[in-house]
C-alpha positions as CSV (number, residue, x, y, z in Angstrom):
1,M,0.0,0.0,0.0
2,E,1.3,3.5,-0.9
3,D,2.6,5.4,2.1
4,R,1.3,8.9,1.9
5,G,3.5,10.0,4.9
6,F,0.7,10.8,7.3
7,N,2.3,8.8,10.1
8,T,6.0,9.7,9.4
9,P,8.0,11.1,12.4
10,A,8.4,14.4,10.5
11,V,4.7,14.9,10.1
12,A,4.1,13.9,13.7
13,G,6.8,16.3,14.8
14,E,5.1,19.1,12.8
15,A,1.8,18.2,14.4
16,L,3.2,18.4,17.9
17,K,4.9,21.7,17.1
18,G,1.7,23.1,15.7
19,A,-0.2,22.0,18.8
20,A,2.4,23.5,21.1
21,L,2.3,26.8,19.2
22,K,-1.5,26.8,19.2
23,Q,-1.6,26.1,23.0
24,R,1.1,28.8,23.6
25,S,-1.0,31.3,21.5
26,L,-4.1,30.6,23.5
27,A,-2.3,30.9,26.8
28,A,-0.7,34.1,25.7
29,S,-4.1,35.4,24.6
30,F,-5.6,34.7,28.0
31,A,-2.7,36.4,29.8
32,K,-2.8,39.4,27.5
33,F,-6.5,40.0,27.6
34,R,-7.0,39.2,31.3
35,E,-7.1,42.9,32.1
36,I,-9.6,43.5,29.4
37,G,-11.9,40.9,30.9
38,L,-11.5,42.5,34.3
39,L,-12.3,45.9,32.9
40,G,-15.4,44.5,31.2
41,F,-16.5,43.0,34.5
42,I,-16.0,46.4,36.2
43,I,-18.1,48.1,33.6
44,L,-20.9,45.5,33.8
45,L,-20.9,45.7,37.6
46,S,-21.0,49.5,37.5
47,V,-24.0,49.5,35.1
48,A,-25.8,47.0,37.2
49,V,-25.3,49.0,40.4
50,Q,-26.3,52.2,38.6
51,L,-29.6,50.6,37.6
52,R,-30.3,49.8,41.2
53,N,-29.1,53.2,42.6
54,P,-28.8,56.2,40.2
55,S,-26.5,58.0,42.6
56,F,-23.6,55.5,42.0
57,L,-22.2,57.1,38.9
58,T,-22.6,60.7,40.0
59,L,-19.5,62.8,39.9
60,E,-19.5,63.2,43.6
61,N,-19.7,59.5,44.3
62,I,-17.0,58.6,41.7
63,S,-14.7,61.2,43.3
64,D,-15.4,59.7,46.8
65,L,-14.7,56.2,45.4
66,A,-11.4,57.2,43.8
67,T,-10.3,59.0,47.0
68,N,-11.2,56.1,49.2
69,T,-9.3,53.7,46.9
70,A,-6.2,55.8,46.6
71,I,-4.4,54.5,49.7
72,L,-5.3,50.9,48.8
73,S,-3.9,51.3,45.3
74,I,-0.6,52.9,46.6
75,L,0.0,49.9,48.9
76,A,-0.9,47.5,46.1
77,V,2.1,48.7,44.1
78,G,4.5,47.6,46.8
79,M,2.7,44.4,47.5
80,M,2.8,43.5,43.8
81,L,6.6,43.8,43.8
82,V,6.8,41.6,47.0
83,I,4.4,38.9,45.6
84,V,6.3,38.9,42.2
85,T,9.4,37.8,44.1
86,R,7.3,34.9,45.7
87,G,7.0,36.8,49.0
88,I,4.2,38.2,51.1
89,D,4.0,41.1,53.6
90,L,1.5,40.8,56.4
91,S,2.9,43.7,58.3
92,I,1.8,46.6,56.1
93,G,-1.2,47.4,58.3
94,A,0.9,47.6,61.4
95,T,3.6,49.6,59.5
96,L,0.9,52.0,58.3
97,A,-0.4,52.4,61.9
98,L,3.1,53.0,63.3
99,S,4.1,55.5,60.7
100,G,0.8,57.3,61.0
101,M,1.0,57.5,64.8
102,I,4.5,58.9,64.6
103,A,3.3,61.5,62.1
104,A,0.3,62.4,64.2
105,L,2.3,62.8,67.4
106,T,4.8,64.9,65.6
107,V,2.3,67.4,64.1
108,G,0.5,67.4,67.5
109,A,3.8,68.5,69.2
110,Y,5.0,70.8,66.3
111,P,1.9,72.1,64.5
112,E,3.9,74.6,62.5
113,L,5.9,71.8,60.8
114,H,5.4,71.7,57.0
115,P,3.2,68.8,55.8
116,V,5.9,67.7,53.3
117,A,8.3,67.2,56.3
118,V,5.7,65.1,58.0
119,V,5.3,63.0,54.9
120,L,9.1,62.4,54.7
121,L,9.1,61.5,58.4
122,G,6.4,58.9,58.0
123,T,7.9,57.5,54.8
124,A,11.2,57.2,56.6
125,A,9.7,55.3,59.5
126,G,8.1,52.9,57.0
127,L,11.3,52.6,55.1
128,V,13.2,51.6,58.3
129,S,10.5,48.9,59.0
130,G,10.9,47.6,55.4
131,L,14.7,47.5,55.8
132,V,14.3,45.4,58.9
133,L,11.9,43.0,57.2
134,G,14.1,42.8,54.1
135,F,17.1,42.0,56.3
136,L,15.2,39.1,58.0
137,V,14.0,37.7,54.6
138,A,17.1,38.3,52.4
139,K,20.0,37.9,54.8
140,I,18.7,35.7,57.6
141,G,16.6,33.6,55.3
142,I,13.4,33.6,57.4
143,L,10.3,32.7,55.3
144,P,8.4,36.0,54.4
145,I,5.1,34.9,55.9
146,I,6.9,34.1,59.2
147,A,9.0,37.3,59.3
148,T,6.2,39.6,58.4
149,L,3.8,38.0,60.8
150,G,6.2,38.4,63.6
151,M,7.1,41.9,62.8
152,M,3.4,42.8,62.4
153,N,3.0,42.2,66.1
154,V,6.2,44.1,66.9
155,F,5.2,47.1,64.9
156,R,1.7,47.0,66.4
157,G,3.2,46.9,69.8
158,L,5.5,49.8,69.1
159,T,2.5,51.8,67.9
160,Y,0.9,51.4,71.3
161,M,4.2,52.2,73.1
162,V,4.9,55.5,71.3
163,S,1.3,56.6,71.8
164,G,1.0,55.4,75.4
165,G,-2.1,53.6,74.4
166,K,-3.9,56.9,73.5
167,W,-5.5,58.2,70.4
168,V,-4.6,61.3,68.5
169,S,-7.8,63.0,67.4
170,A,-8.7,65.7,64.9
171,H,-8.4,68.7,67.2
172,Q,-4.8,67.8,67.9
173,M,-3.8,68.1,64.2
174,P,-3.3,71.4,62.4
175,E,-5.5,72.1,59.4
176,S,-2.5,72.3,57.1
177,F,-1.8,68.6,57.8
178,K,-5.4,67.5,57.3
179,N,-5.7,69.5,54.1
180,M,-2.9,67.4,52.6
181,A,-5.5,64.6,52.1
182,T,-8.7,66.6,51.8
183,G,-7.3,69.3,49.5
184,S,-7.1,69.3,45.7
185,I,-5.2,70.6,42.8
186,L,-7.2,71.7,39.7
187,G,-10.2,70.0,41.2
188,V,-8.4,66.6,41.7
189,N,-8.0,65.3,45.2
190,N,-4.4,65.2,46.5
191,L,-4.7,61.5,47.3
192,I,-5.6,60.7,43.8
193,L,-2.7,62.8,42.4
194,I,-0.2,61.1,44.7
195,A,-1.5,57.6,43.7
196,V,-1.2,58.6,40.0
197,I,2.4,59.7,40.5
198,I,3.2,56.5,42.4
199,Y,1.8,54.4,39.6
200,A,3.7,56.4,36.9
201,L,7.0,55.9,38.8
202,A,6.3,52.2,39.4
203,Y,5.5,51.6,35.7
204,C,8.7,53.3,34.6
205,F,10.6,51.3,37.2
206,V,9.3,47.8,36.3
207,Q,9.2,48.4,32.5
208,H,12.3,50.5,31.8
209,T,15.0,49.7,34.4
210,R,17.3,46.7,34.8
211,T,16.4,46.3,38.4
212,G,12.7,46.1,37.6
213,R,13.4,43.3,35.1
214,Q,15.5,41.5,37.7
215,I,12.6,41.5,40.2
216,Y,10.6,39.5,37.8
217,A,13.5,37.2,37.0
218,V,14.0,36.5,40.7
219,G,10.3,35.6,41.1
220,S,10.2,33.4,37.9
221,N,13.2,31.3,38.8
222,P,15.3,32.3,41.8
223,E,18.0,29.7,41.1
224,S,18.4,30.7,37.5
225,A,18.5,34.3,38.5
226,K,21.3,33.7,40.9
227,I,23.3,31.7,38.4
228,S,22.9,34.5,35.8
229,G,24.5,36.9,38.2
230,I,21.5,38.6,39.8
231,N,22.0,39.6,43.4
232,T,18.8,38.0,44.7
233,D,19.4,39.2,48.3
234,R,19.7,42.8,47.1
235,I,16.4,42.4,45.1
236,L,14.5,40.9,48.0
237,W,15.8,43.6,50.4
238,L,14.8,46.3,47.9
239,V,11.2,45.1,47.4
240,Y,10.5,44.9,51.1
241,S,12.1,48.4,51.6
242,I,9.9,49.8,48.9
243,M,6.8,48.2,50.5
244,G,7.8,49.6,53.8
245,A,8.3,53.1,52.4
246,L,4.9,53.0,50.7
247,S,3.3,51.8,53.9
248,G,4.9,54.7,55.7
249,L,3.5,57.2,53.1
250,A,0.1,55.5,53.3
251,G,0.2,55.9,57.1
252,V,0.6,59.6,56.9
253,L,-2.1,60.0,54.2
254,W,-4.5,57.7,56.2
255,V,-4.1,59.8,59.4
256,A,-4.5,63.1,57.4
257,K,-7.6,61.7,55.7
258,Y,-9.4,60.4,58.7
259,A,-7.9,62.9,61.2
260,S,-7.3,60.2,63.7
261,A,-4.4,57.9,64.7
262,Q,-5.1,54.8,66.8
263,G,-3.2,51.7,67.8
264,D,-5.4,49.4,65.8
265,T,-5.5,51.6,62.6
266,A,-5.7,49.6,59.4
267,S,-5.9,46.3,61.3
268,G,-6.4,43.5,58.7
269,Y,-5.9,46.0,55.8
270,E,-3.1,43.9,54.4
271,L,-5.7,41.3,53.3
272,S,-7.5,43.9,51.1
273,V,-4.2,44.9,49.5
274,I,-3.3,41.3,48.7
275,A,-6.9,40.8,47.4
276,A,-6.4,43.8,45.0
277,C,-3.2,42.3,43.7
278,V,-4.8,38.8,43.2
279,L,-7.8,40.4,41.5
280,G,-5.4,42.2,39.2
281,G,-3.7,39.0,38.0
282,V,-0.6,39.0,40.2
283,S,0.4,35.4,40.6
284,I,1.0,34.2,44.2
285,A,3.5,31.8,42.7
286,G,5.7,34.8,41.7
287,G,7.1,36.1,38.5
288,S,3.9,37.6,37.1
289,G,2.1,40.8,37.6
290,K,1.3,44.1,35.8
291,I,0.7,47.6,37.0
292,S,-2.4,47.9,34.9
293,G,-3.8,44.8,36.5
294,I,-3.4,46.0,40.1
295,I,-5.0,49.4,39.1
296,L,-8.1,47.5,37.9
297,G,-8.0,45.2,41.0
298,S,-7.9,48.2,43.3
299,I,-10.8,49.8,41.4
300,L,-12.8,46.6,41.6
301,L,-12.4,46.4,45.4
302,G,-13.2,50.1,45.7
303,I,-16.4,49.6,43.7
304,L,-17.4,46.7,45.8
305,N,-16.8,48.6,49.0
306,N,-18.7,51.6,47.7
307,A,-21.5,49.9,45.7
308,L,-22.7,47.1,47.9
309,P,-23.9,49.4,50.8
310,L,-25.6,51.6,48.1
311,I,-27.8,48.7,47.0
312,N,-28.5,47.7,50.6
313,V,-26.5,44.5,50.6
314,S,-26.2,43.1,54.1
315,P,-22.7,43.6,55.6
316,F,-22.5,39.8,56.1
317,W,-23.1,39.2,52.4
318,Q,-20.6,41.9,51.4
319,M,-17.7,39.9,52.8
320,G,-19.0,36.7,51.1
321,I,-19.4,38.4,47.8
322,Q,-15.9,39.9,47.9
323,G,-14.5,36.5,48.9
324,G,-16.3,34.8,46.0
325,I,-15.0,37.2,43.5
326,I,-11.4,36.9,44.8
327,L,-11.7,33.1,44.6
328,F,-12.9,33.3,41.1
329,A,-10.0,35.5,40.2
330,V,-7.6,33.0,41.7
331,L,-9.2,30.2,39.8
332,V,-8.8,32.1,36.5
333,N,-5.2,32.9,37.3
334,A,-4.5,29.2,38.0
335,I,-6.1,28.1,34.7
336,V,-4.1,30.7,32.7
337,K,-0.8,29.7,34.5
338,R,-1.5,26.0,33.9
339,G,-2.1,26.7,30.2
340,V,1.2,28.7,30.0
341,D,3.1,26.0,31.8
342,R,1.7,23.3,29.5
343,S,2.5,25.2,26.4
344,N,6.1,25.8,27.6
345,L,6.5,22.1,28.4
346,M,5.2,21.1,24.9
347,R,7.5,23.6,23.3
348,R,10.6,22.2,25.1
349,N,9.6,18.7,24.0
350,V,9.2,19.5,20.4
């Protein structure tokens, strides 16, 4: 019988190669358009809420939503860098509280101090906290979840110590300090402007600097990164320091916005920040995450926090709905990652 070559090794190899390329293309398409899908979900959710409550998409409510989400989005930048390196930081709420308390006590004692100096002081306090965490993770080799969980309690304890267990209330803070968060430039709230600046700097850092690319390399394959000459300890120390500095900045902005500093400020807030990153497509396994993704993840959380009370959803159901959406996002990320890994394996075998 004539052999038409349908079962020859060459044809089989071509078939495998074609399958691998097709699988790779599909996985790449999922990864590329994940943000578009998230944006579409945000639009559909907004329309649905607007139909239930016409006040949702008013300019005033949108401004409030963006302002309330600004601090969360600032913290999400630092958390993304940490998670990309296969780490986690559970201490950011405590770092925020400590930095905010130091800032509040300082402006209470020196009301004539310029707000920019207070911002630098709070950011420096957060940076020191981040440096300590980075040292424990990078140099001592403690697992990030253990190091940050331990330091979370240390920072929370320090907050109570420096404050003597007391609160700092609005009447103890000068108006110039509170206006830093409530004021605006050209009609845009200062918190939103600060968040936009942070995101612009972060985008340039991760996309256009060698260190930014090294962060992703460390998260993708730490051993290969080390062999290729990347100082992985320096990278880990850097990302935790950045996270600490942003937590310090967020602490000052938080106190200025709410005109109150307490020992339990932002307790549990780190979970919301992690959720924003996960919703935005940042892989807990490391090596993957985009600035555009965490922007959308932060916006989605902000919409949920703002919209669910507007449509009279029970507080008990609010937590359940948010948890369900986060689990769905994790499931989608896992499916996409599995597809990418499968296509890479097929490509290597061809």
